[in-house]
C-alpha positions as CSV (number, residue, x, y, z in Angstrom):
1,Q,-89.1,278.3,-131.1
2,V,-88.4,282.0,-130.1
3,Q,-91.4,284.2,-129.9
4,L,-90.8,287.9,-130.2
5,V,-93.0,290.6,-129.4
6,E,-92.6,294.2,-129.9
7,S,-94.1,297.1,-128.5
8,G,-93.6,300.8,-127.8
9,G,-94.1,302.5,-131.9
10,G,-96.3,305.1,-132.4
11,L,-96.1,308.3,-133.7
12,V,-94.0,311.5,-132.4
13,E,-92.9,314.7,-133.3
14,P,-89.6,315.8,-134.0
15,G,-86.9,315.7,-131.4
16,G,-89.0,313.4,-129.0
17,S,-88.7,310.2,-127.3
18,L,-89.6,306.9,-127.5
19,R,-89.4,303.2,-125.9
20,L,-89.4,300.6,-127.6
21,S,-89.5,296.8,-125.9
22,C,-89.2,293.5,-126.9
23,A,-89.9,290.0,-124.9
24,A,-88.5,287.1,-125.9
25,S,-90.1,283.8,-124.8
26,G,-90.2,279.8,-125.7
27,G,-87.3,278.1,-126.8
28,I,-84.7,280.2,-125.3
29,F,-80.7,279.6,-125.8
30,S,-78.3,280.0,-123.3
31,I,-75.9,282.2,-125.4
32,N,-77.8,284.9,-127.5
33,A,-77.7,288.3,-128.8
34,M,-80.6,290.2,-129.6
35,G,-80.5,293.6,-131.6
36,W,-82.8,296.1,-133.3
37,Y,-83.1,296.7,-137.0
38,R,-85.3,298.9,-139.1
39,Q,-86.9,299.2,-142.6
40,A,-87.9,302.3,-144.2
41,P,-89.8,302.2,-147.7
42,G,-87.2,301.9,-150.4
43,K,-84.2,301.1,-148.4
44,Q,-83.0,297.7,-146.8
45,R,-83.0,296.6,-143.5
46,E,-80.2,297.9,-141.5
47,L,-78.9,297.9,-137.7
48,V,-80.0,300.1,-135.4
49,A,-77.8,298.5,-132.3
50,A,-77.1,295.0,-130.6
51,I,-76.3,293.6,-127.7
52,T,-74.6,290.5,-126.3
53,G,-72.8,289.9,-123.1
54,G,-71.5,293.4,-122.1
55,S,-71.1,294.8,-125.7
56,T,-73.3,296.9,-127.5
57,K,-72.9,298.1,-131.0
58,Y,-74.8,300.7,-133.0
59,G,-75.4,302.4,-136.6
60,D,-73.7,305.3,-137.3
61,S,-76.7,306.9,-137.8
62,V,-78.2,306.8,-134.3
63,K,-75.0,306.3,-131.9
64,G,-75.4,309.0,-129.3
65,R,-79.4,308.9,-129.8
66,F,-80.2,305.8,-129.1
67,T,-79.6,303.5,-126.2
68,I,-79.9,300.0,-126.1
69,S,-80.3,298.0,-123.0
70,R,-81.3,294.1,-121.7
71,D,-83.2,292.9,-118.6
72,N,-81.7,288.7,-118.3
73,A,-84.6,287.9,-115.9
74,K,-86.9,289.1,-118.7
75,N,-85.8,288.1,-122.0
76,T,-86.4,291.6,-122.9
77,V,-84.4,294.2,-124.8
78,Y,-85.3,297.6,-125.2
79,L,-84.2,300.7,-127.3
80,Q,-84.8,304.1,-125.8
81,M,-84.7,306.8,-128.7
82,N,-83.9,310.4,-128.4
83,S,-83.8,313.1,-130.5
84,L,-86.1,311.3,-133.0
85,K,-85.6,312.9,-136.5
86,P,-87.9,312.2,-139.5
87,E,-85.2,310.2,-141.2
88,D,-85.8,307.8,-138.4
89,T,-88.9,306.5,-139.8
90,A,-89.3,303.1,-139.8
91,V,-91.1,299.9,-139.5
92,Y,-88.6,298.5,-136.5
93,Y,-88.0,294.7,-136.1
94,C,-86.6,293.1,-133.0
95,K,-83.6,290.2,-134.0
96,Y,-83.0,287.4,-131.6
97,R,-79.9,285.3,-132.1
98,G,-79.4,282.2,-130.3
99,Y,-76.2,279.9,-130.5
100,S,-76.1,276.4,-130.1
101,A,-72.8,274.3,-130.0
102,T,-73.2,274.0,-134.1
103,S,-75.7,276.4,-135.3
104,E,-77.0,279.9,-134.8
105,Y,-80.4,280.5,-135.5
106,D,-82.2,284.0,-136.1
107,Y,-85.5,284.8,-134.9
108,W,-87.6,288.0,-136.1
109,G,-90.3,289.7,-134.5
110,Q,-93.4,291.1,-136.3
111,G,-92.0,294.7,-136.4
112,T,-93.7,298.0,-135.0
113,Q,-93.7,301.1,-137.1
114,V,-91.9,304.2,-135.3
115,T,-93.5,307.6,-137.5
116,V,-91.2,310.5,-137.0
117,S,-93.3,314.0,-138.3
118,S,-94.6,317.2,-137.3
């Protein structure tokens, strides 16, 4: 099993920045993708950013403000969050997708709270 540990959430003022980290351990797949999702109260969980190989993608609401990066040696993915807005307030979840020869396996972290408020 893959274990994901998230860190870096907290309270920040509008316009501020946070850096989230997610470290994966356990039965790491040779081929995998990692990403960040978020869920605000009363809303569905949505894609924030994802990275696999040299490819990245972002949700429309965070393009130009957030940057996802990955340290393959540490099996860690980061999310640099700049110019934060109150609407960014949510629980942020790290997602890990591993690929075997026949299947895909999804793993989720426990989530970390990000609150943007003045």
